C-alpha positions in Angstrom: -88.5 -12.9 18.5 -91.3 -10.7 17.8 -90.5 -7.1 16.9 -93.1 -4.2 16.2 -92.5 -1.3 14.2 -94.9 1.3 15.6 -95.0 4.2 12.8 -93.6 3.1 9.6 -95.6 6.0 8.0 -93.4 8.3 9.5 -91.1 7.6 7.3 -91.3 10.1 4.0 -90.4 6.9 1.7 -91.9 3.4 1.5 -91.1 1.8 4.5 -89.8 -1.7 3.0 -87.5 -3.7 5.5 -85.6 -6.6 4.5 -85.9 -9.5 6.3 -83.9 -10.8 9.5 -81.4 -13.5 9.6 -83.6 -15.4 11.7 -85.6 -18.9 10.9 -88.6 -17.6 13.2 -89.8 -14.1 13.8 -93.1 -12.3 14.0 -93.0 -8.7 12.4 -95.9 -6.3 12.8 -95.4 -2.9 11.1 -97.7 0.0 11.7 -98.4 3.3 9.7 -99.1 4.9 13.0 -100.3 4.0 16.5 -101.8 6.5 19.1 -100.4 6.6 22.7 -102.9 3.7 23.9 -102.0 1.8 20.9 -98.5 1.4 21.3 -98.7 -0.1 24.5 -101.3 -2.5 23.6 -99.2 -3.6 20.6 -95.9 -3.9 22.0 -96.7 -5.4 25.4 -95.0 -8.9 24.0 -92.6 -7.3 21.8 -88.7 -8.5 21.9 -87.9 -5.3 19.8 -89.7 -1.9 19.2 -88.9 0.2 16.2 -89.9 3.6 16.3 -89.3 6.8 14.3 -90.8 9.0 16.3 -93.6 8.1 18.1 -92.9 8.4 22.1 -91.6 5.4 23.6 -92.3 6.4 27.2 -91.8 4.3 30.6 -95.2 3.3 30.7 -94.7 1.4 27.3 -91.5 0.2 28.3 -93.0 -1.2 31.5 -95.8 -2.9 30.0 -93.3 -4.6 27.3 -92.3 -7.6 29.5 -89.9 -9.2 27.1 -88.7 -6.0 25.4 -84.7 -6.2 25.0 -84.2 -3.8 22.2 -85.6 -0.4 21.0 -84.4 1.1 17.4 -84.8 4.6 16.8 -85.2 4.5 12.8 -83.3 7.7 12.3 -80.8 9.7 13.9 -83.1 11.2 16.9 -83.9 9.3 19.7 -85.4 11.9 22.2 -88.7 10.3 21.8 -87.6 7.1 23.8 -87.4 7.2 27.7 -83.7 6.4 28.0 -84.1 6.4 31.8 -87.0 3.8 31.8 -85.5 1.6 29.0 -81.8 1.9 31.2 -83.5 0.8 34.1 -84.8 -2.4 32.5 -81.5 -3.2 31.1 -83.1 -2.7 27.3 -80.7 -1.7 24.6 -81.4 1.6 22.8 -80.1 2.0 19.2 -80.3 4.7 16.8 -79.7 5.0 12.7 -77.2 8.1 12.7 -76.4 10.4 10.2 -80.6 9.4 8.9 -83.4 11.7 8.7 -86.8 10.0 8.3 -87.9 13.0 6.4 -85.7 12.4 3.5 -87.4 10.0 1.3 -83.8 9.4 0.1 -82.7 7.9 3.5 -86.0 5.5 4.0 -84.2 2.7 2.2 -80.9 3.3 4.0 -83.1 3.3 7.6 -84.8 0.2 6.8 -81.4 -1.8 6.0 -79.7 -0.2 8.8 -82.8 -1.0 11.2 -82.5 -4.8 10.3 -78.7 -4.6 10.4 -78.9 -3.2 13.8 -81.5 -6.1 15.0 -79.2 -8.5 13.6 -76.0 -7.1 15.2 -78.0 -7.2 18.6 -78.7 -10.8 18.0 -75.3 -11.6 17.6 -74.3 -9.8 20.9 -72.7 -6.6 18.8 -75.2 -4.1 19.1 -74.5 -1.1 16.4 -75.0 2.4 17.4 -76.0 2.1 20.9 -77.1 5.2 22.8 -75.8 5.6 26.6 
């Protein structure tokens, strides 16, 4: 499983994600990426995590293995829901949290991992329709 966090630097506090309940996975975490870099870094991702960096149709189309997008916070307007839906990609978010609030960063990091773990067990959390 290949997971890419495209903008951990957009969280107000320190982005310290716990480990996944998987024996083998690849985790790439970037403080910020340009639009072109997002597509280049995510083309083989199974999971994309984004605070507020746009995940548009072109990124989704290029990410051939993509199955899950997690919006790391309450908002998810930066993700092209129609493109994700068309490809059968699950979109989840972390409701009740604000990435701009340093006190929420730890909660967001933990819930992102909980969301990925739940998805892997066919019980995705906070799915956006």
